[in-house]
Each structure stands twice: as structure tokens, then as C-alpha cells.
N, C-alpha and C positions, 0 to 999 in steps of 0.2 A: 869812517870805519876802515876804509882801505889803508889810509895812512897809519892808523893805530895798529892794524894787523901787521903791516910791513915792518914797523919799527919795534913793536912790543911782543909779537907772537913768534916763537921759534919756528913753528911749523910754516907759517906764511912767509916769514923772512926767507927761509930756505926755498920754498916753492917759487917765490918771485925771482930769486937769483937763478934758479935752475932754468926758468923759462924766460930769463932776460927781460923781466918786467920791472917797472917802476910805478909808484903810486901816481906819478904824473901821466902815465899812460891811460889811467881810468878817470875820465872826465865826464862821462855821461852813462845813462842806463845801458845804451848799446855797447859801451866799452867793457861792460862786465863780462861779456862772452870771451874776452881775452884771458880771463882768469880760469884755470882748470877747475873742474868740479872737485869738491871735497866729498869723500865717501865715508860711510860708517866704519869701514875697515881702517881708515886713517886714524879715526878717533880711538878705536880699540887699541891700536898699536902704540899710540903715544898721546894719551889724554892730557897730560900736563903741558904738552907743547901747544895746545890750543888756548891756554890761559894767557891773557895779556900780562907780561912781566916787564914793566918799564924799569930802566936804569936811569941814573942821573943824566947820562949822555943822551939816551933816546928820548927822555922826557923833554929836553930842551928843543927837540925837533918837532914835537907834536903839541906842546902846550899852547893854548890861545894867547895872543898878545896881552889881553887883559889880565890873565893869570900871571904872566911874566912880570908885568908892571907891578902887580900886587906883591909879587915875591920880592921885587927890589925894595918896595916900600917897607915891607915887614922886616927885611934883612937890615935896612938902614935904621929904622926907627924903633922896631920892636924886637922881632926875632923871626926866624923861619918856621917856628913851631906851628903856627896856624895853617900856613900853606901846606906844610908837610902832613898835618893831621887831615886836611881836606883831601889830599891826594891818596892817603891811606884808605879813606872811606870810599874813594872812587875805584881803587884798583885792588885792594886786599880782599881775597876770597874769604867769606864768612859763613857760607853754607854751600852744600852741594846736594843734588838729587841724583838718582841713578837712572841712566838711560837703559831701557829694557834690553836684555840680552837674548831675546827670543830667537832671533835668527842665528846669532853667533855663539850663543851659550855664555857670553861674557858680558856681565853688566858693567857699565862704564860711567864714571862720575862726570857731571856737568856742574861747573862752579859758578856761584853768584857772589857779587860784592854788595855792599850797602846800596850803592847806586842802582844796581840791578834789581834789588828787592823793592825799591821805590817804583820802578817800571813794572815789576811783577805784580805789585799791589794795585797799581793803576789799571793794568790789563785785567786783573781779577775783578775789579769793580765794574769795568765795562761788561765783562762776561756775565756777572750777576744781574746787572740791569737789563742787558740784552735778552736774557732768558726769563725776565719777568720779575726779578727781585727788587725790593725797595727797602728803605730803612725800617719799615714795619714788618718785614718778612721774618719768619722763623726758619732758619736753614737747618737741615739735618744732613751731616756729612758722613756718608757711609763708604767713602773711598778708604782703602787700607792706609793707615798711618805709616810713618817710617820714612824711607828715603824716596818716596814717589811724589812727583810734582803735583799731581791732581789734588791730593789732600791739602797740601800747604797753600795752593792757590785758592782753594775754596775758603780756607781760613782767612787768607789775606783779603779775599773778596768781601766776605761778610764784615770784617773789621773796617774796611775802607768805606763800605756803604753805610755802616753804622747799624747793622742788623744783628739780632741775636742768632748765635749759631750753636748747635749741639754737635760737638766734635767727637763723634763716637768711633769712627773707623769701622772696619768689617769685623763680624763675629758677634756672639751672644745675640742672635737674631731675634729670639722671642722678646728679649728685653728691649731691643730697638723698636719692635712693633708697639710695645706698651708706651714707650717714650713718645713716638710719633703721634699716638692717640692722645695721650694725656697733655702734651705740650701744644697740641694743635698746630703741628708743623705745616708750613705752607709750601716750602720748597725742599726737595730732596735730591741729593746727588750721589752717584755711585757707579760702579762698573756694571754693565748690563746683566751679566750672569748673576751677580750677587743681588742686584735689584729685583730680578725675577724671583730669586730664592726668597727674598724678604717679602715680596708681595704674596707668594704662595703661603708663607708662614702666617701672614695676616689673615688670609682666607681660612686656613686650618684652625687658627686660634678662635676665630669667630664661630666656626662650626662646632668647636669644642665647648662653646658657651661663654667665651669672654665677650665683654661688651666693647667691641673694637669699632672705631669709626675714624676714617681718614677724611672726613668731610671738608676739612680746611685745606687739604693738599691741592695745590693749583698747578705746580710745575714739577716735573721729574726730569732731571738732566742726567744722561748716561754717557760715559766716555771711557776710553782705555782699551777697548777691543771692538771687533766688528759687532754691529748691532742690526741683525737681520730684521726685516719687516715682521716676520712671524713672531719673533721674540717681543717686538714692540706691542703687537696685538695681544699677546698673552699677558704681558705686564698690565696693559690698559684694562683688559677684562678682569684680572684679579683685583686691581685697585677699585674698579667700579663696584665689585662685590662688597667692598668694605666702605663704600660711600664716597669715593673720590671722583670728582669731575675735573680731570687735569690734563694738561698738555704733556706729551712724552717727547722730549727734545733730545737731540744728539750733540755731542761735542767732538772736536778733533784737536789734536795737538801732539807734541812729542817733547821729550826732555831736551832734545837738541834745540828746538824752537825757543825754549825757556818760557813759554806761555802757551795758552790754549785759545780755542775759538769755538763759538757756539751758534746754534740756530736761534732766531727770534721766534720762529714758528716752524712746525714740522715741514721739512723739505725746503725751507727757505734758502739753504746754503749757510756755510759757516762764515760769519762776519769776521774779517781780518782787521789787524791793527796796522794801517798803512804807514804810521810813523815809527813802527818798531821793526818791520821786515820789508825787504823787497822780494816779491815772489816772481818766479818764472814757471811757466808750464810748457813742457817740452815733449816732442815726439819720442816715444819709448825706444825706438830703434836708432834714430839719427841724433837725438838730443838737440834738435833744432826747435826754435819756438813754434808753437801752434797758435791758431786764432782764438779769439774770445769764445768761450762756450764749447771748445773742442777738447776731447779726451787727451790727457797727457800726464806725464810724470811730473811731480812737484819738486822744485828746488827753491831755497830761500837764502837771503843774505841778511845778517843782522845790521841794523842801522846805528844803534847807540848803546849797545850792551858793553859791559866790561867782563871780567872773569873769563869764562869760556866763550869764545866767539867763533862764528863761522862765516865764510864767504862762499856762496854758491854751494850750499850743502844739498846734495842729491838725496832726497828722502826715500826713493823707491816706492813712494805711495802714488797710486794712480787715481786721479780725479776723473771719473767716467764722463762727467758733464762740464769739465773744465772750470775756469774762473770767469765770473761775470762782473762787469764794472758798472752796470746800470743801477739806478736807484731801486732799493728794495721797497716792497709794499709797506714795510714798517716805517719808512721815511729815511732810514739811514742810507748814506751814500758810500760807505766803505765797500771795497770789493768783497766778493764772496766766493769761496771754494764750494762748488756744488757737489752734493752727495749723489751716488754713493762713492766712497773712497775704498779702493782695494789696497789693503795693507799687507805687504808680504810678511811683515813681522808677526802676523796673527797665527802663523803656523811654524812648526818646528823645522821646516825646510826653508831654504832661501828663495824659493820660487812658489808661486801659487798655482802652477799647473804641474800635476804629477802624471807620469806615464804609468798606467796600471793595466795589466793584461793587454798591452798593445794599444790602449786607448788613452787619449789625453783627458784627464779628469780635472776640471776646474774646481779647486777646493772651495773657493768663495761661493760658487753656485751650489755645490753640495751642501754647504752650511745653510744657505738660504732655503734650499728645498726641504731639508730636515726640520728647520725651524717652523715651517708652515703646517706641519702635520699635527692636527689637533689630537690630543690623547697621548702624544709622545712628549712626556713631561721633561725629560732630560736625555741628552744623547752625547756620544762621542764616537766619531768615525775614525777608525784606525786602519791605515794602510800598512800591511805587513806581508809576510811570506807564509805559505802553507807550512813550510818547515823553517822557522826563523833562524836556526843555526846554519842553514844551507844557503849561501849567497846566490846559488843558481836555481833555487826553488821557485815555483810559480808564485805570482803575486796573489794577495788576498785582500779583500775589503770587508772589514767587520764593523758593524754598527752596534755599539753597546747602547742598549735602549732601556730607559726607565719608563715604563708604560702604565697608563691608568689601569687600575685593577679591573679585571673582567673583560678587557679589550685587547689582550695580548695577541691573539691570533689575527684579529682584524688589523691592528696596527702593523704587525709584522708583514702582513700581506701588502699593506700600503707602502711600507718602506721599500720592499723588494720591487714592487711594480713601478713605483715612481722613479727610483734610481735606475732601474733597467730601461725604462722608456726614455729617460733623458740622456743617460751616459752609456747605455749598452753594456752595463756591468751589473750582475746580480750579486748583491752583498749577502754575507751571512749575518744574521741578527742574533745577538747574544743578550738575553734578558739579564738585567742587573737591578739591584735595589735602588730605587729612585733617590732616596735620601743619601745613601752611601756615595753614589756617583756625583750627586750634586755637591756634597761636602768636599769631595776630592777636587772638583772644579773651582769652587769658590775659595778654596784655600790658596789658590794661585792668584797673583796680581792680574794676570790675563788668562782667561780660561782657554785651554787647548781643546776646542770642540772638534777640530779636525787635525789629525797628527799622522805623519809618515815616519814610521820607526824602522824602515828597511835598512837604513844606513847607520842607525845608532849602535 
């Protein structure tokens, strides 16, 4: 991949020249550290420069000898059309997905070629099988359709496994509940916030007299945003009320990775594809390697993709328990990124620590705390100012709360006391209509459950 990037990627060709590097300098895993990190800002500024763009001259420097010999054969005896067609399939972009613009505000395309889509489908099949799927499974895909990777990888996964899939996307929730019931769905995938919304709709419809049963549902896989333990418990409880005895699993991935990774069992860690990426885990301050199982920020290098490719892409995602290389209890030997993963892109700021009223507020921890309060059906924590139009005004923390009817005062007291005890800040609690706020959150690809609007 280093040779391909050097010869065919405008971004990496320039980077190597600026740092006086040659592909010959990268001969081992340890040599990778000679290559500077690629950051999200680089992709945002020049997304097309990360696409492999071979020319006739650069191809001659990277084509395998076997391909060159075949090219000579076809040129002499037949024509170059066959080789040219194969190279087009390998390098010509045919699809793109959008890299989330949560932190930057700027969504960015990541391109796939036909060769990439073969890898994409193979990884999808691994994901489906790892999370419990088989050719006899019935998948229900509730990820938003469109330009988001998760939806299309689930489609590729079910197709490659040979399973039936219901490709619904997000929305028309009551209809989805009826379909899951009537078709006997065994495996469901979606964003955590929408999955919770769907599970609540199933409970509501059953209470309204519908004959709803999710008894065939065995695996629920959620990805695309932070998935607090409190939210997992609420989804599990809701699904149990409609007859489901299922595993709640979590996935991890990004558009830049060009694929995803999943747990085989709750908290098992996310099984990686060691033939697709080289992973590094690094100290957050020094960006030097840390040991197995140690907390660190994740970086990856593509091994065999075409289209958009990355060398040492710094994700800014922090794996609290690092990467493990030991054999998993499920029998798989692939490395695993251990949860939880702190994802800076889950919030509208570029950091996950906010300074509020002179106190450092861990936004991930605040999200976790609120998710665990029973009776708090939906919430959004907003960091703002007492007078929003005045940049010198005092900070304010407001929790918009959709609360179970009849428990408003009790839950408000819990919110204030728990936040005060942990963070030494007393929030204001604003009652909102549960369905209205939930609809606002599930309309977004990734729900903003904690948002800092002071600088917006």
C-alpha cells in the first residue's frame, strides 16, 4: 500500500517528498512511524487527493510482474482491452459514502472501487457471522439509508451470507414494528438512539392492544454513536416486554476505515480484520505506542484498498482498554479493540472535555450518567450561556428531559443531585415532550445527546 500511495495518491506523493521519504524506507511495521499521521482536517481540505489516481507512467512502477507479462501477451496476441478493463475495475471509483462531519461541520466523501466493494462485502459477511447471523437469519436493517456506510455494509453482509434482509432504513417506526413481528426477524441493526425509539414503540403498540411479539429476535447490533450501558439496559428491558430474549451487541467503525467491526458477545471487544488494516494504539499526548490492553488513541493504515486510502490515519478515538491480541472466548484469534471507545465526534465540539463554570465536564461521563436514570425516557444536555448573545455571560448547563408521566419532580431531583454529586455543577432541568425530543434526535444520523452551543 505504501508504494501505491506514493505513486498514485497526490496527497501522499507530496507528503513523502516534503519529508524526504521513499517507499523503500518502509520495510517493516516499525518503519511505519517514519510516516507522519494523516488527520481528519487533511481529508476535509482535499478529499480527492486521497483517491488513488494511477497514470500510465505510475502504473508501470507498481504493477506486479505477472500483470505486466499478461499485458505483453494481450498486446501482442489479442489487445490491451482486457488488462485495461481489469485495471479500471481495480482503480475507478464507483461509489462513495459520507464521512460524518460532526466535529468539523463538513461531511466528506470516501470513495470505493469495485475491488473495494469485494473487500467491503467480505468484511460485511464476517461482521454478520461474528454477531450471530447465518444464511437462515432474517435481518432487519434500520440504519438510515443514503450515503452512510453502515446501511450499505449491512446490505452487503446479508447478501454475502445468503440471508434474507429487510432493507427498511430509519422512519415509519410503527410499520417497522409490525414487519419485525410478522416476518419473525432474528437479527436487527440500527443506531442506538433509533433502536431505543423502535423498542419503545413496540412496547407502546403492545399496550395499545396490538398482538406484537419479537420472540424470534436473537441479536440486536447497534453502531454509529456512543452506546451507554444505561441505554443498552433500556433497550433490553423494552424488547423483553415484547417477548425477545436477545443479545445487545455493539459495533465500531468509521467511513475512513471503509468497514466496521463488531462484538461476538457483549463486552467481548470489537473483532478486527487483520488482513484489511494495520492498527496502532498510541499515547494520547506523545503519540508513542502503548502496550497491549493499555488505553490509547487509535490509528490505522489500509492494506489493500483502492479508491480513497489512508496511511496512519489518526482517528481521535480513544480505546479505554486498548487492543488485545489473545484468543477470544468465541475461538477467534483476530485482535480486538476493547470497549468503551470515547469518540470525540459524538459531540458538536472537537473535544470531549468542556470547561463549564470553571469545572472540567467530561461529556462522555455525563451522557453515561443520564442514560442510567430510570424514568428519564429521553434527554439532551445543552451547554450554553445564561445570556446566549453575550460571549462574556456565565455558563449554563440545561438538561432537556422527557420524563415518565407522574415522576417529573422525582426525576428532576435525581438529575440535579446526581450531576451535582459527580461534576459539582447543578443543571437546570427543562421539561420537554418525550416524543418531540425523541423525533428530533432520531432524525439525525448520530444523535446529539450532549451539545455545547456556546461557540456556535
